[in-house]
N, C-alpha and C positions, 0 to 999 in steps of 0.2 A: 355676270352682270356688272356693268360699270356702277360706280357709286352714284346713287340717285341724287337729284337736285331738288331742294326745297326753296321755292321762291318766297322771300320775305314778304309776308302778306300785308296788303293794305288794310288797316284796321279802322279807318275813318269813314267807311261806307255806311252812312247813318242818316236815316230820314227823320230822326227826331224821336222824342219820347212817345211811347205807346205804339210806334209803328212796328209791324211784325219783323221787319228786316233789321234785327238788332246786331250791332257789331260784336256783342259779347259772344256770339256763336263762334267767331274766329279766336278770340282771346281764350275762351273756355277750352276749346280744342287744343290750343297750344299748351295750356296748363296741364291738361291730362296727358298729352303726348310726351311732353317733357318729363313728366313724372315716371313714365315707363321707359325713358331713355331713347325714345324713337327718333326725336329730332337730331340726336347725336349721330345717327346712322346716315344722315344726309349731308351734302355740301350745301350750305346756305348761300343763295345768290341774291343780291340786291339788284333789281332791274334798273337799267338806265332810263332816263326820261324818254317818254314815248315820241317817236318820230310821227308827226301827225299825218304823214302820207299813208302810214299803216291804217290809221283811223279812217281816213278818207277813201281807202280802198273798199270799205264796207258801208260807211255812213255818208249821207248827203252833206254837202257844204252848208246848206240852209239849216239842217238839224244841228250840226256841230256848233254853228254860230249861235243858235238859239240856246243851246246848253251853256255855252260860254258866257252868254249875256247875264245869266243869273236871274232872269225875269220869267214870270209865268208865260207859257205858250200852250194853253190847253189843247189847241189843235194839233200839237206835236207831242202830247202826253206829258208835258212839263207843267208842274203846278197843279197836279191832280191829287186826289186822296192817296192813290197808290204811289205816285212819284212827285211828292211835294218839292218845291224849290228849297234848297239848303245851301249854305255858304260853301264856296270852292267846289261845287259839284263837278264841273268840267275837269278840274285837276285831279280830284279823287277818283272819279270814274276812269280817267285816262291812266292813272296808276294801276288800276286793276287790269286794264288792257295791256299795259306794258309788262306786267308780271306774266300774263299768259303768253304773250309774244316771245318773251325771253325764255320761257319754258320750252316753247316750240323750237326756238333757235338752238337751245342746248341739245335737243334731241336730233334735229335735222342737220345741224352744222357743227355741234359741239362734241360729238362723239359719245353722248350719254344715251342710255336706253330708257330711263324713266325720269320723269319730272312731275312736280305737283305744284299747283297754285290753289291753295284752299280758299282764297278769297275770290277766285274766279267762278265761272259757271253761270254768268248772267244771260241766260238763254232766251229771254223774251224780248230783248231789245231789237227793234226793227231798224232797217237802214235809214228810215226817215221819221221815226218817232220812238219815244220810250214806252215801255209797257211792263206791267207786272213786277215792279220794284227794280227794273233793269234799265240803266241809262245807255251804256254802250255795250255792244255784244262782244265781249272779249274772246269768246269761243270762235265766233266767225272770223274775227281779226287774226287770231292765231292760226286757224286753218288756212285762211287766205294768204297769210305770210308764207306758209310752207309751200303752197301752190305757186306763189310768185317766185319762190327760190328753188324750183326744180322738182318738188314732190309731185308725183303723178296720180296717186290714189290715197285718199284719207278716209277712214271710216270713223264715224261719230256715233257713240252710244249714249243715250240720255235715259237715266233711271229715276229722274225726278218724278214725283206724282203728277206734275203738270206737263203738258205737251211742250216739247222743245221747239216751239213755233218759229222763233226768230232765226235760229240756225237753219231750220228747214227752208224758211223764206229766202234766205241769202243764197242757198245752194240748190234750190229746187230744180233748176234747169242746168246744173253742172254735173256731167257724168263722172267727174273726177272725185266727187264726194258722195259717200253713202251715209245717209242719216237714218238712224234707228232710234225710235222713242217708244218706251213702254210707260204708260201713264193711265190715270183714271179716265174713265169714259168721258169724253168732252161734252156730252149732254148733261153731265152732272158737275163739271168743274171748269174753272178758268183754264185756258183762254177760249174754250169752245171749238178748238180745232184738233186735228190729229186722228181723223177717222181712217180706217183701213183703206178706204178708196183713194186716199191721197198717196200717190205712188211716184210722183216726179213729173217734171215738165216734159214738153214734147221732144226735147233733145236729150232727155235723161230719164226715160221711163225705167222704173225699177230701182231708181236711186234713192227713193224715200220709202221708209218702212215705218208704219205706225201700228202699235198694239194697244188697243183701247180696252182696258180691263174694267170689269164691273166694280162698283164700290164694295167694300168689305173683303176684297181680295187679300188673302193672307200669304204667308211665306210659301206654302205648298203650291198654290195656284200661280203666284208670281214667278217662282223659279221654274215651274213647269212651262210657263209661257216663254220665258227667256230662253230656255233650253230648246224649245220647239222652233224658235225663230232665229236667234242671233248667231249661233255657230255656223249653221248652214249658209246663211246670207253672207257672213263675213268670208267664209271659205270661197264662195263663188266670186266675191268681189276682189279678193286678194289684195288687201290694203298694205301700204308700206308703213303707215303709222296709224295707231289707234288712239283716238281722243275720247275721253269719257267724262260725263257730267254726273256728279254724285249727290244731287239733292236728296236729302234723307227725310223729306216730308211724306214719304210713303209709310212712315211708322204709325202704329196704332194710336200713339199719344199726340200726334201732330194736330194742332188746333185748326188748321186750314183745309185739311183733306179728309178723305173717307176710306183710305186703304188701311190695312191692319197688319203690316209687316212688323216683325221684331227686329231688334238690332242684329240678332243672329242671322236672320234671313238676309238683311242688307249686307252683312259681312260676307255671306255666301256668294252674293252676286259680285262683290268686289274680287273675290278669289277667282270666280269664273272669268271675269274680264282680264285679270292678270294672266291667267293661263292662256286665254285666246291671244293676247299680245305676244306671249312667248311662242306660241304655235305658229302664228300667221305673220307676225311683223318683226321677227328677229328681236323681240322684246321691246320694241319702241312703243312707249305708252305715255301719254300726257293725261294726267288725272286732275280734275277740277272739282271745286265745291259746287254750290248751287243752293236750292231751297232747303228749308228745315227750320221750323219755328218753335220747337221745343228746345230752347237754347241751353238748358242746363241738364235735362234728363236724357236727351236723345243725341243731339248734334255732337257733343264732345266725344261720346263713346263711339258713335258711328264713324266719325271722321278720324278718330284715333286708330280704329281698325283699318280704315282705308290707308292712312299713312304707314301703318305697320306693314301692310301687304305690299305697298309700293316699295318700301325699304327692304322687302324680303325677310321680314321678321314678324310673322303672324303672332297675334296675342290670343290666347285661349279665351273664349267667351266666359269661361267659368273663373277667370282671374278676378281677384278682388280689386276694386278701385282703391288706390292708396288713400289712407285716412287724411293725409295732408291735402289732397285734392278736394275731398268732400268738405273739409273745413274751409278751404279757400273759396269754394263755390257755395258757401252757406249751407252745406249739408244736404242739398237737394239732389245731388247726383246719386243714382242707385249704388248699392254696395258692390254689384258685380258688373263686369264688362259686357255681359249678355243678359237676355231677358228670360231664356227658356230653362236653363239648367240641364239641357240635353241637346243632342244633335238635331239639326234641322232635318225634317223628314218630308220628302216629296217624291213623286213618281213621274217618269218621263212619258210623253204621249206615245213614244215608240213602243210602249207596252200595251197600247190600245186606247182608242178614243172613247169618250163618254158623250154621246149626242145630247144628253140632258144638261151637261155642264155648261154654264155661261162662260167659264174660262176657256173650255175647248171650242166653244162657238166663236169666241174672239180670236183664238189662235187660227182656226180654219179660215175665218174671214180675211185675216192678214195674209196667210199663205196663199189663198186663192187669188187675192188681189194682186200680189206682187211677185210671188215666186216664179211664175212662168217667164216674166221679164228677165229674171236672173238665170234662166235655163234650169230651174229646179222643179221637181214634182211637188205640187202642193199637198198631195195626199200621201207622201212618202213612197 
């Protein structure tokens, strides 16, 4: 594996006091990752200023100019409770996009196999309006850049508790991009989309996969669903690059969602994604941040595990959080890098279905909706 790239993250993406999207999530992650020596295992890259042609390949001119104006445009999602107007919003959001595009360039043209932009992952932004704390969709811009520069097949995996609706919307009818999102049931959670029946546009049937999981889904059920859907779908699609969004708001302590994963379970999913990139994409993997609103107790630990896995140097969940970090972050960070104190336990559906399980019902709904389009048997 080539030495991975760490994109110097934009730390000013801030909607103001008391807004859930706190920039401390990035700073706190850097503090913890640095204490474990993880950032030393990366080559740090400062992205160049964004070429706005990249932004305009995804977003409408009208929307970009509205963001640039710094004035409220509620019809475009700007100046709302979720996305209030803040100073320098266009420049700051553009810097996030620049980071993800640079990470994509490092992988597709720079000879690297792994890159990470922890400030990226703004998956709700739509081509013509902002949504869900997201101004510009850095993920879609990074994927589109790779397509425009010769990449033929990109797979996108979204493990945020919220549906990756913006990325899906951009590539819904593009057969070159497979989008997979595992999220809380959209009947219960923003943005209200991401049903199993959403499987791609008329020119790209089978290119969209959604796994809508019931609230209170824990590690065992979430990993069971991931294993039942993602490896088979990726193998059938045969991507050249894997892009993943790692919102950690699926954690049981997150204040905005109703899933109940542990940091250990989230770490297990990161490990599975890394292995799939190695198996199917010759190691090419672009990892991004995303949601996560428990900014001291969860986000730093989850994303430090992600960074460690990207760097090829896993951290044992039973490792102690350095005392210096707990002191710097006001002592709120838990004492251990995991929550369980034991291995994550889950079983594969390959050992048998449980018709009464809401998890297995969700898995079957997704497989039956989309697997035939991929040439796969939904029933195994």
